[in-house]
N, C-alpha and C positions, 0 to 999 in steps of 0.2 A: 903334173896332172892339170888339165884345163879346168875352168870354172864349171863348164858343162861336161859331165862325165860321158865317156864313150858308151858305157854299159850301165843300165839300171837293173839291179838284182831284186826280184820281186818275191818276197816270202811272207805269206800269211802264217801266223802261228795260232794254235788253239790248245790250251791246256797241255802243252808239249812236255814230255818227260824232261826234267832239267838236265840230266846227263846227255840226252840226245840233242837237246837244244845247244848245248855248249859245243858238242862235236860238229853240229851243222854250221854254227857261226864260225868256228875256227877253220873249217874247210874252205870257207869263202875268204876269210881274211888272209889265208895262206896261199891264195892263188898267185901264180907267177905273173899274171896280168893284173895290174893294180889300178887302172883308170876306171873305177866304177863307184857308184853309190849303192848302198845296201839298204833297201827299204824293207823294214820289218813291221808288219801290221798285226797287232794283237787283237784277235777276235774273241778272247776270253778276258775282258777288261777287269774282272774282279780277281784275277790270278796275280797276286802281288809278287809271288816268287819268280815267275818267269819274266815279269816286267823288270825286276831288280837285276836279273841275270843280263838281260839285253842292255839295260842302262849302264851297268858296270863295264861291259865291253865298249859301249859308245863313248865312255869317258876317255878311253885310250885310243879310239880309232874314229875319227870324225866322218869317215865314210858311212858309218851306220846312222840311219835316220829312222828313229823309232816313233811309232804312233799307235794309237789304240782306238777301237770303235767304242762309242758310247754304250752300246749294248751288242750282244751277239747278233751278227748279221748273216752268218753262214759263209761257206767257202766261195761261192760264185760272186756275190756282191763284194766280198773282200778282195778277190782277184781284180775285179773291175775298178775298185777304188785305187788299188796299187797301180793299175794301168794309167789312170789319170794323174797320179802323183809323179810318175816316172819322167825324167828329163833326158835320159840317155838315147843315143841313136839306136842301140840294140837293147832288147829286153831279155834278161836271163831268168828263166823260170826256175824256181827251186822250192821244194817242199820242206817242211819244218823239221824233219828228223832224218834226212838223207845226208850223204857225204859226197861232195864233189872232189874229183881227183885234182891235184895241184895245177895241171896245165889245161884244165877244161876250158876256161875262158879264153886263154891264149889261142887255142886251136880253133874254137868257134869264131872268134873275132877275125882271125886270119882268113878263115874260109869265107865269111860274109864279105870281108873287104875285097877279096879277090874274085868273088863270084856274085856280081851285082844282081843277077837274075834270080838268085836264091833268096827266098824270104824267110825260111825256117831251116835251121840246122840243129841236129840233135846227135845222139850216139847210143851206144849200148849201155845197159844197166847190169851191174854185178849185184845180185841179190845177196844179202847177208842177214843173219839172225837165225831163222829156222830153215833157210834155204840158201844155197851157195852157188846156184846156177847163174849163167850169163844169158840175158835176153838179147839175142843178136837180131836186130831189126834190119830189114832190107836197106841197101845202101843208096841206090839211085832213085831219082824222082819217079821214073816210070814204074819201077818195082814197088815203091812205096804206095803209089796211087792204086795199083792193082790190088794190093793187100788191104787198102782202105775200104775195099768193097766187102770186107769181112769184119774188120775191127780196127782199133787204133794201133798204128804201127810207127808212130813217132813218140818216143818217150818224153812225156811232158816235163817231168822234173829235170831232165837233161837238156831241154830245148833252149835255143836262143832265137829270138824273133826280131826281124827288122821292124822297128816301131812304125815307120811310115806306111808299111803295108796295112797295119790295123787302122791308123789314123785316117789315111786317105780314102779308105773304104768303109769307114764308120763301123768297124767290127769290134765286138767285145765278147766276153763269155756270156752264155745264155743259161739262166738259172733253170729253165724248164728241163734241161738235159743233165743236170747234176744227178749223180756223181760222174757222168761221162761228158762233162762240159769241155774237156780237152779234145776229145774225139770230134765233137761238134765244131769246135774252133777250127781244127784241121780240115774238116769236111767243107766248111765255108771257104777256107783259104785255097782249096783245090781249084776253085774257079778263078783265082787271082794271081797266085804265085807258085813257086816251085820249092821242093823239099830236098834235103840231103841228110843222110845219117852217116856220121863218121864211123867207120868200122873198127871201133875200139871202145873200151869201157871209159865213160866220162863221169858216171855217177854210181856210187854204191847205194843201192836201194834197200832200205831196212824193211825186211819182211818177217813179221812175227806171227802171222795168222790172225792178228787182231787189227789189221789195217782197215781203214774206212771202206775200201773196196770189198772187203769180206762182209762187213756188217750191212752194207747196202747193195749186196750182189744182185738181188732180184730187181731192185730199181735200176741198177746200172745196166742189167741185161735188157730190160724193156727200152731204156734210152738207146742202147747200142743198136738194137734192132730197128728203131725208128730212124737212126742216123744212117745205117748201112742201106736201108731200103731207099732212102733219098739218094744216096751216092750211086747205087746201082741204077736207079731210074734216070738220073741226070748224066751218068757216064756209062752208057751201054757198051761202048767199046772196051772200057776197062773191065767191066763185069764179064764180058765174053772171054777176056784173057784170064780172069780169075777162075771161070768155069773150067777152062782148059787145065788149070792147075789142080782143080778140086779132086781128081782121082788120087792125089797124094794123101787125102784125108781118108783113112781106112776105117775109122771107128769114131763115133761121137756118142756120149751119154749125157742126157740132161735130166735134172730132177723135175718131175711133173711135166716133162716135155718142154720146159721153158728155161730153167736155170742151168747154165752150163757147169758140168762137173769135170768130165774127163774127155779128152780127144786124143786120138793117135794120128799124128801127121808126120810124114817123112821119117817114120820109125821112132818119133819122139812121143813119149807120154806127156801130155800137156794138162796140168791142173787148171780148172776154170777156163780151159781152152786157150790159155796164152802163157802159162808159167811152165817152162820145161822142167820136168822132174828127173827123168832118166831116158836113155836111148835103149831101144830093144833091137834084137836081130831076129829076122824071120828065117826059118829053115826052108 
């Protein structure tokens, strides 16, 4: 492994369940691709238990670089702090309680190495906890862009980004759009680079019904609407393609007319409009 790692893994943690934290860390340390630095930033600096867990792992694996904020900063400033700390050519995004499959990094690095025009690569998510479905995102750049006219279709916790794309264009996460800061990041990158989703599960996504996206769903929905409005305005051709696909959406239900609850699309019942629950058959 060279002095400058090929990949920087960026993981902010905040009062993470200790058992989930250990599973997350071990899924990274057990990757078949080993040339990485693992940057873990603690945004709950008074939580001594999770600090001890990370430091115990760091004693045995020098790829782990632990730091903590002086006070709670929030997810978006913490993500931006990690971006500035990263030394790798590629940035592997990873949330604090998910599990990466062993060959995730190997497959993403190989794809970016062999496709220099691609700036972001991600893949499918396997939900686990209270939901065991697979979120199958569109594969090709064009299909991803079309679906970005509606919502975020690049799994953030499974994504690997070419660092130069962010640095050369002075792009970082925007706190105004939290907790949809990932969607806004991809929306800005639509003007700059290309995307690809590997059609396979790369990350096991812990879904308990107590996720941040549930607690902040109303705020997330307002941010999502602001983002897709801009995407539709700046990419009318993509939006026209999206409109052609919209007849596949047969039913949508929103709380107070704003907060998404259930959508039926392509015969799938989607909770919160993006989590597949089960497939139905129409007579």
